[in-house]
C-alpha positions in Angstrom: -10.5 5.6 66.0 -7.4 5.4 63.8 -6.1 2.1 62.4 -2.8 2.6 64.1 -4.5 2.8 67.5 -5.6 -0.9 67.1 -3.2 -3.2 68.8 -3.3 -6.9 68.0 -0.5 -8.9 69.5 0.8 -12.0 67.6 0.6 -14.2 70.8 -3.2 -13.7 70.7 -3.2 -15.3 67.2 -1.0 -18.3 67.7 0.1 -20.3 70.7 3.7 -20.8 69.5 6.6 -18.7 70.7 9.2 -20.5 68.6 9.3 -19.9 64.8 11.6 -21.6 62.2 13.5 -19.1 60.1 13.2 -19.7 56.4 14.9 -16.6 55.1 16.1 -13.1 56.3 16.6 -10.0 54.2 17.1 -6.3 54.9 14.6 -3.5 54.5 15.8 0.0 53.9 15.1 3.6 55.1 13.1 5.5 52.5 13.2 9.2 52.0 10.9 11.1 49.6 9.7 7.7 48.3 13.2 6.5 47.4 15.4 3.9 49.2 18.4 5.6 50.8 20.6 2.4 50.9 20.7 2.6 54.7 19.4 -0.6 56.3 16.6 0.0 58.8 16.1 -3.6 59.9 15.4 -7.1 58.7 12.4 -9.1 57.6 12.2 -12.6 58.9 10.3 -15.2 56.8 9.3 -17.7 59.5 7.2 -20.8 59.7 4.6 -21.0 62.5 4.7 -24.7 63.5 1.2 -24.6 65.1 -0.7 -22.8 62.3 1.6 -24.2 59.5 1.7 -20.8 58.0 4.6 -18.7 56.8 4.8 -15.2 58.3 6.9 -12.1 57.6 8.0 -10.2 60.7 9.9 -6.9 60.6 12.4 -6.0 63.2 14.3 -2.7 63.3 18.1 -2.8 63.9 20.9 -5.3 63.3 20.4 -9.0 62.6 21.8 -11.0 65.5 25.1 -12.7 64.7 24.0 -16.1 66.0 21.1 -16.1 63.5 23.4 -15.2 60.6 25.9 -18.0 61.6 23.2 -20.7 61.9 21.7 -19.8 58.5 25.1 -19.7 56.9 25.8 -23.3 58.2 22.4 -24.3 56.8 21.2 -25.2 60.3 17.5 -25.1 61.3 17.3 -21.8 63.1 14.4 -21.1 65.6 13.7 -17.7 67.0 11.3 -15.9 69.3 10.1 -12.3 68.9 9.5 -9.7 71.6 6.3 -7.6 71.5 5.3 -8.9 68.1 2.1 -7.2 66.9 0.0 -6.8 63.8 0.2 -3.2 62.6 -2.7 -2.0 60.4 -2.5 0.8 57.8 -4.5 2.0 54.9 -3.1 2.7 51.4 -5.4 3.8 48.6 -8.4 2.5 50.5 -6.9 -1.0 51.1 -6.2 -2.1 54.7 -2.8 -3.7 55.0 -1.3 -5.6 57.8 2.4 -5.8 58.8 3.8 -7.8 61.7 6.4 -5.9 63.6 8.5 -6.9 66.7 10.8 -5.0 68.9 13.5 -7.6 68.9 14.4 -11.2 67.8 16.3 -13.9 69.7 17.6 -17.3 68.6 16.2 -20.1 70.7 17.1 -23.8 71.1 
């Protein structure tokens, strides 16, 4: 079995569906080991209010405008993620985990 065949969904690890956004930054497309300057998606640093842990969740595509506006106004911004799962990979004998989601939505 390959590590990428293992599917662990985030909702199996925490009971919350609403995360507080602490910070958002872009991640880039890499080609031949070098950043191309093209944005592939965004990493959301969020706080899980149930586990009291900070998580980083990657989402491909554009950052929703309502999230940008809320953060710019220094509002507390809460989001939910669709199909968030823990993705496992191996690099130089070390197993790494990344949380990825198919989309993000601002919630009340």
